[in-house]
C-alpha positions as CSV (number, residue, x, y, z in Angstrom):
1,X,-1.8,4.0,-7.2
2,X,-3.2,4.9,-4.1
3,X,-2.3,2.7,-0.9
4,X,-4.7,0.3,-0.1
5,X,-6.4,1.4,3.3
6,X,-6.7,-0.9,6.7
7,X,-9.7,-0.7,9.0
8,X,-8.2,-2.6,11.9
9,X,-4.6,-3.2,12.8
10,X,-2.6,-6.5,12.5
11,X,-0.6,-7.6,15.5
12,X,2.8,-7.5,14.6
13,X,5.5,-9.6,16.4
14,X,9.1,-9.0,15.6
15,X,11.8,-11.7,16.0
16,X,15.4,-12.5,16.1
17,X,18.3,-13.1,13.8
18,X,18.2,-13.3,10.2
19,X,14.8,-13.5,9.7
20,X,14.3,-10.0,11.8
21,X,16.5,-8.7,9.2
22,X,14.4,-10.2,6.4
23,X,11.1,-8.6,8.3
24,X,12.4,-5.3,7.8
25,X,13.1,-6.0,3.9
26,X,9.8,-7.3,3.0
27,X,8.0,-4.6,4.6
28,X,10.1,-1.9,2.9
29,X,10.1,-3.5,-0.4
30,X,6.6,-5.5,-0.7
31,X,4.2,-4.1,1.9
32,X,4.9,-0.3,2.7
33,X,4.8,0.9,-0.9
34,X,1.2,-0.8,-1.6
35,X,-0.4,-0.8,1.9
36,X,-1.3,2.0,4.4
37,X,-0.1,-0.6,7.0
38,X,-1.5,-0.5,10.4
39,X,-0.1,-2.7,13.1
40,X,0.2,-2.7,16.7
41,X,3.9,-3.5,17.3
42,X,5.7,-6.0,19.6
43,X,9.2,-6.8,19.7
44,X,9.7,-10.4,20.7
45,X,13.6,-10.3,20.2
46,X,15.3,-12.4,22.8
47,X,17.2,-9.1,24.4
48,X,13.5,-7.2,24.6
49,X,12.0,-10.7,26.2
50,X,14.9,-10.8,28.4
51,X,14.4,-6.9,29.5
52,X,10.7,-7.4,29.9
53,X,11.0,-10.7,32.1
54,X,8.9,-12.2,28.9
55,X,5.7,-10.0,30.0
56,X,6.0,-8.6,26.1
57,X,5.1,-12.1,24.9
58,X,2.1,-12.5,27.2
59,X,1.0,-8.9,25.8
60,X,1.5,-9.7,22.3
61,X,-0.8,-12.5,22.6
62,X,-3.4,-10.7,24.8
63,X,-3.1,-8.2,21.8
64,X,-3.8,-10.9,19.5
65,X,-7.0,-11.7,21.2
66,X,-8.4,-8.3,21.2
67,X,-7.7,-7.5,17.4
68,X,-8.1,-11.2,16.2
69,X,-5.2,-11.4,13.5
70,X,-1.4,-11.5,13.9
71,X,1.8,-11.9,12.0
72,X,4.9,-13.2,13.9
73,X,8.6,-13.6,12.8
74,X,10.7,-16.4,14.1
75,X,12.0,-16.1,17.3
76,X,15.1,-18.0,19.4
77,X,14.0,-20.4,22.1
78,X,17.0,-20.5,24.4
79,X,19.0,-23.2,25.4
80,X,21.8,-23.1,27.5
81,X,24.3,-21.8,24.9
82,X,21.7,-18.9,24.0
83,X,21.6,-17.9,27.8
84,X,25.5,-17.5,28.0
85,X,25.3,-15.4,24.5
86,X,22.7,-13.3,25.3
87,X,23.4,-12.7,29.1
88,X,19.9,-13.9,29.7
89,X,18.1,-13.7,33.4
90,X,16.8,-17.3,32.9
91,X,16.5,-19.6,30.1
92,X,13.0,-18.2,29.0
93,X,10.3,-20.5,27.4
94,X,9.6,-20.7,23.9
95,X,7.3,-17.7,22.6
96,X,5.6,-19.7,20.2
97,X,4.7,-22.2,23.2
98,X,3.5,-19.2,25.0
99,X,1.2,-17.8,22.4
100,X,-0.1,-21.3,21.2
101,X,-0.8,-22.1,24.9
102,X,-3.1,-18.8,25.4
103,X,-4.6,-18.7,22.4
104,X,-5.3,-22.6,21.9
105,X,-6.6,-23.8,18.9
106,X,-4.4,-25.9,16.2
107,X,-1.6,-25.1,14.0
108,X,-2.0,-25.7,10.3
109,X,1.4,-25.9,8.3
110,X,1.5,-27.0,4.9
111,X,4.2,-26.7,2.1
112,X,4.4,-23.9,-0.7
113,X,4.5,-26.2,-4.0
114,X,6.5,-24.8,-6.7
115,X,7.1,-26.3,-10.3
116,X,10.6,-27.3,-10.5
117,X,11.1,-28.0,-6.9
118,X,10.1,-31.8,-7.0
119,X,9.5,-33.6,-3.5
120,X,12.3,-36.0,-2.2
121,X,9.7,-38.4,-1.8
122,X,9.2,-39.3,-5.5
123,X,5.6,-40.7,-5.0
124,X,4.4,-37.2,-2.9
125,X,2.0,-35.8,-5.9
126,X,0.0,-33.4,-3.6
127,X,1.0,-31.4,-0.5
128,X,0.5,-33.1,2.9
129,X,-0.8,-30.7,5.7
130,X,0.3,-31.0,8.9
131,X,-2.4,-30.2,11.6
132,X,-0.6,-29.7,15.1
133,X,-1.9,-29.4,18.5
134,X,-1.0,-26.4,19.6
135,X,-1.2,-26.5,23.8
136,X,0.1,-28.8,26.5
137,X,2.5,-31.9,26.2
138,X,6.3,-31.0,26.2
139,X,6.0,-27.3,25.7
140,X,4.6,-27.0,29.0
141,X,6.1,-29.5,30.7
142,X,7.7,-29.7,34.3
143,X,11.0,-31.0,34.7
144,X,13.3,-32.0,37.6
145,X,16.9,-33.3,37.9
146,X,17.1,-36.1,40.4
147,X,20.2,-35.5,42.5
148,X,20.3,-39.2,44.2
149,X,18.3,-42.3,45.1
150,X,14.5,-42.0,46.1
151,X,11.2,-42.2,45.0
152,X,9.4,-40.0,42.6
153,X,5.5,-39.9,42.5
154,X,2.9,-38.1,40.4
155,X,0.2,-36.6,42.7
156,X,-3.1,-35.3,41.9
157,X,-4.8,-33.4,44.9
158,X,-8.6,-32.5,44.0
159,X,-10.7,-30.0,45.2
160,X,-11.5,-31.4,48.3
161,X,-7.8,-32.4,49.3
162,X,-8.1,-36.2,48.4
163,X,-4.8,-37.5,46.7
164,X,-4.3,-40.1,43.9
165,X,-0.9,-41.2,43.5
166,X,1.2,-43.3,40.8
167,X,4.7,-44.5,41.3
168,X,7.1,-42.7,38.7
169,X,10.0,-44.4,39.6
170,X,12.4,-45.8,42.4
171,X,15.4,-44.0,41.7
172,X,18.6,-45.8,42.8
173,X,20.9,-43.1,41.8
174,X,20.8,-39.7,39.9
175,X,18.1,-39.5,36.8
176,X,15.7,-36.8,35.7
177,X,11.8,-36.8,35.2
178,X,9.3,-34.7,33.2
179,X,5.6,-33.9,34.0
180,X,3.4,-33.5,30.8
181,X,-0.2,-32.4,31.0
182,X,-3.1,-31.5,28.8
183,X,-6.4,-30.8,29.1
184,X,-9.4,-32.2,27.3
185,X,-11.4,-29.1,26.2
186,X,-8.1,-28.4,24.4
187,X,-7.9,-31.6,22.8
188,X,-11.8,-31.4,21.7
189,X,-11.2,-27.9,20.0
190,X,-7.9,-29.5,18.2
191,X,-10.3,-32.6,17.1
192,X,-12.8,-30.2,16.0
193,X,-10.7,-27.9,14.2
194,X,-9.0,-30.6,12.3
195,X,-12.3,-32.2,11.1
196,X,-13.6,-28.5,10.2
197,X,-10.4,-28.1,8.1
198,X,-10.6,-31.4,6.4
199,X,-14.3,-30.5,5.5
200,X,-13.5,-27.2,3.9
201,X,-10.6,-28.7,1.9
202,X,-12.1,-32.0,1.4
203,X,-9.4,-34.1,2.3
204,X,-9.0,-37.1,4.0
205,X,-7.9,-36.5,7.6
206,X,-5.2,-39.0,9.5
207,X,-4.7,-38.8,13.5
208,X,-1.8,-40.7,15.0
209,X,-0.4,-41.1,18.8
210,X,1.2,-44.1,20.6
211,X,-2.0,-45.3,22.7
212,X,-0.3,-48.8,22.8
213,X,2.0,-47.5,25.1
214,X,0.6,-44.6,26.7
215,X,-2.4,-46.1,27.6
216,X,-4.2,-43.1,29.6
217,X,-2.6,-40.0,28.1
218,X,-2.5,-40.8,24.1
219,X,-5.5,-43.0,24.6
220,X,-7.4,-40.1,26.0
221,X,-6.8,-38.4,22.2
222,X,-7.7,-41.2,20.3
223,X,-11.0,-41.6,22.4
224,X,-11.8,-37.7,22.2
225,X,-11.0,-37.9,18.3
226,X,-13.3,-41.0,18.0
227,X,-16.2,-39.5,20.2
228,X,-16.6,-36.3,18.0
229,X,-16.0,-38.0,14.7
230,X,-18.9,-40.4,15.4
231,X,-21.3,-37.8,17.0
232,X,-20.6,-34.5,14.8
233,X,-18.8,-35.4,11.6
234,X,-19.2,-39.1,10.5
235,X,-22.2,-38.1,8.3
236,X,-20.3,-34.8,7.0
237,X,-17.4,-36.8,5.9
238,X,-19.3,-39.3,4.1
239,X,-21.2,-36.7,2.1
240,X,-17.8,-35.0,1.4
241,X,-16.6,-38.4,-0.1
242,X,-13.5,-38.1,2.7
243,X,-12.5,-40.2,5.6
244,X,-11.2,-39.9,8.9
245,X,-9.0,-42.9,10.4
246,X,-6.6,-43.4,13.1
247,X,-3.5,-45.2,13.4
248,X,-0.4,-45.6,15.5
249,X,2.5,-42.7,14.9
250,X,5.0,-45.5,13.8
251,X,2.6,-46.9,11.3
252,X,1.4,-43.5,10.2
253,X,5.3,-42.5,9.3
254,X,5.5,-45.7,7.3
255,X,2.2,-44.9,5.3
256,X,3.1,-41.2,4.6
257,X,6.1,-42.5,2.9
258,X,4.6,-44.8,0.4
259,X,1.3,-42.3,-0.3
260,X,0.7,-39.8,-2.9
261,X,-0.1,-37.2,-0.4
262,X,-3.0,-34.8,-0.5
263,X,-4.2,-35.4,3.0
264,X,-4.4,-33.8,6.4
265,X,-2.1,-35.3,9.2
266,X,-3.0,-34.6,12.5
267,X,-0.5,-34.7,15.3
268,X,0.2,-34.1,19.1
269,X,2.2,-31.0,19.7
270,X,5.6,-32.4,19.6
271,X,5.0,-34.8,16.8
272,X,3.6,-32.1,14.8
273,X,6.6,-29.8,15.5
274,X,8.9,-32.7,14.1
275,X,6.9,-33.6,10.9
276,X,6.4,-30.4,9.6
277,X,9.7,-29.8,9.4
278,X,10.1,-33.4,7.5
279,X,7.3,-32.5,5.5
280,X,8.7,-29.0,4.5
281,X,12.1,-30.3,3.7
282,X,11.2,-33.5,1.8
283,X,8.9,-31.1,-0.3
284,X,12.0,-28.2,-1.0
285,X,12.8,-26.2,1.9
286,X,12.1,-25.3,5.6
287,X,11.6,-21.7,4.2
288,X,9.0,-23.0,1.9
289,X,6.0,-24.0,4.6
290,X,3.2,-21.9,5.7
291,X,1.9,-22.1,9.5
292,X,-1.4,-20.6,10.9
293,X,-2.8,-21.0,14.4
294,X,-6.3,-21.0,14.3
295,X,-7.9,-20.8,17.6
296,X,-11.5,-21.8,18.2
297,X,-13.0,-18.6,18.6
298,X,-11.5,-17.5,15.4
299,X,-8.2,-15.9,15.9
300,X,-5.6,-16.3,13.7
301,X,-1.6,-15.8,13.7
302,X,0.4,-16.6,11.1
303,X,4.4,-17.1,11.0
304,X,7.0,-18.9,9.3
305,X,7.4,-22.7,10.1
306,X,11.1,-22.3,10.2
307,X,13.5,-21.0,12.7
308,X,15.8,-17.7,12.9
309,X,18.3,-18.8,10.5
310,X,21.1,-18.4,12.8
311,X,24.0,-19.5,10.5
312,X,23.3,-16.5,8.1
313,X,22.9,-14.3,10.5
314,X,26.1,-14.6,12.1
315,X,27.5,-14.1,8.3
316,X,25.5,-10.9,7.8
317,X,26.9,-9.6,11.2
318,X,30.2,-10.2,9.4
319,X,29.3,-8.3,6.3
320,X,29.3,-11.4,4.3
321,X,26.8,-12.2,1.7
322,X,23.5,-14.1,2.6
323,X,21.0,-16.2,0.2
324,X,18.3,-16.5,2.6
325,X,15.0,-17.5,1.4
326,X,12.1,-15.3,2.8
327,X,9.0,-17.3,0.8
328,X,7.7,-18.5,4.1
329,X,8.1,-15.1,5.9
330,X,6.5,-13.2,3.3
331,X,3.7,-15.6,3.0
332,X,3.1,-15.2,6.9
333,X,2.7,-11.7,6.0
334,X,0.1,-12.4,3.1
335,X,-1.9,-14.9,5.1
336,X,-2.4,-12.1,7.9
337,X,-3.1,-9.3,5.2
338,X,-5.8,-11.6,3.7
339,X,-7.5,-12.5,6.6
340,X,-7.7,-8.9,7.7
341,X,-9.3,-8.1,4.5
342,X,-11.6,-10.9,4.9
343,X,-12.8,-10.0,8.3
344,X,-13.0,-6.3,7.4
345,X,-14.3,-6.9,4.2
346,X,-11.3,-4.9,2.4
347,X,-11.3,-7.5,-1.2
348,X,-8.5,-5.0,-2.4
349,X,-6.1,-6.4,0.4
350,X,-7.1,-10.0,-0.5
351,X,-6.1,-9.6,-4.1
352,X,-2.7,-8.1,-3.4
353,X,-2.0,-11.2,-0.6
354,X,-3.0,-13.3,-3.5
355,X,-0.8,-11.9,-5.9
356,X,2.1,-11.4,-3.8
357,X,2.0,-15.1,-3.6
358,X,1.9,-15.9,-7.0
359,X,4.9,-13.5,-7.9
360,X,6.9,-15.4,-5.3
361,X,6.1,-18.9,-6.9
362,X,6.4,-17.1,-10.4
363,X,9.8,-15.7,-9.8
364,X,11.1,-19.1,-8.3
365,X,9.6,-21.0,-11.6
366,X,11.2,-18.3,-13.4
367,X,14.4,-19.3,-12.3
368,X,15.4,-16.8,-9.9
369,X,15.7,-18.1,-6.3
370,X,17.8,-18.5,-3.4
371,X,20.8,-21.0,-3.0
372,X,18.7,-23.3,-0.9
373,X,16.3,-24.0,-3.9
374,X,19.0,-23.5,-6.6
375,X,20.7,-26.6,-4.9
376,X,17.6,-28.8,-5.4
377,X,15.9,-27.1,-8.5
378,X,15.4,-29.2,-11.6
379,X,15.2,-25.6,-13.6
380,X,18.3,-25.6,-15.3
381,X,21.0,-22.9,-14.8
382,X,19.1,-21.0,-11.9
383,X,20.2,-17.5,-11.1
384,X,21.2,-17.4,-7.5
385,X,20.1,-14.4,-5.7
386,X,21.1,-13.1,-2.3
387,X,18.8,-12.2,0.2
388,X,17.6,-8.8,-0.8
389,X,18.1,-9.3,-4.5
390,X,15.5,-12.3,-4.2
391,X,12.9,-9.6,-2.4
392,X,13.4,-7.0,-5.3
393,X,13.0,-9.9,-7.9
394,X,9.9,-11.1,-6.3
395,X,8.8,-6.9,-6.5
396,X,9.3,-6.9,-9.8
397,X,7.4,-10.0,-10.5
398,X,4.6,-8.3,-8.5
399,X,4.5,-5.2,-10.3
400,X,4.6,-6.7,-13.8
401,X,1.4,-8.6,-12.9
């Protein structure tokens, strides 16, 4: 068969550790034999980010704005241990945080549901989609260590030089402070993205913060969502037979555990980070969750929702066998290729993406899977495959289709 020809390249962002190894396997086995792949390549591995003073991350985000669709491998967000391990110049910020701040929009994360991998929460019958705000909060926070007693204040100076002040705390000894921010334009984009996505899927939308405690910061999120809903979406939701409601974040957690699923749960940046991992793990595995960043201007960045699988990478470096689940990373590629096919009117590319996703699911449902799934599956006597064997099994299923 002739390879599928692409018109416009994807922005390809390579990553770190075990997912970087899987990235190459996936391309070699599942993509390059079938597609005349065109990408604009950026190496976002931690070593290269360090060598370029993290300019490579900004360049990849700018390229994504230019080309409209990107696919990203998992990357390391360094902590103190990583700074030492990789001999970094500084503790570089999260590349995901940088890219999301530059693109704005919303991250939508959904579990990949497979027969035989049943949710830990038994009453969850349908997928729960997390809509995560992609800008600000702790990911753009400024932090300071307080060495001794003193007064800490929050100060805003307007364009005319007028100051507004709020006391943070009168310190009697050492401590720490953190300043978070967000911008109303981004919150409005987040709200509209959530409402539009809910209408597209015809699913009820939840939104939750802690406005009873955060009476200005979180309350602003609540007010913006409510204003946009009442003015722009209330009638559309009613016509679609779905609803929107706001609740406190602790109440949402209690409700979600007793629900059947089948709705979209909108969260602020940090909450979405935490609860998307909870949802994916409860539905089966962290490696079984899709993630796409959608900007208000129609830019898409696809990635796996999980991290770099550090423990498996260390085993790989020792020459030991790994059984690493690559499904979410494969779905990042299929999502990006499908969107490229939709935008460039290449139906063959969309069909390829659909079939490869079905091949992933069928391979698992046929009893061939990685160790993480074998430990929780209800399928009897599953075949546990190593990292490469699993990808080759998916390829065999794909070609048989």
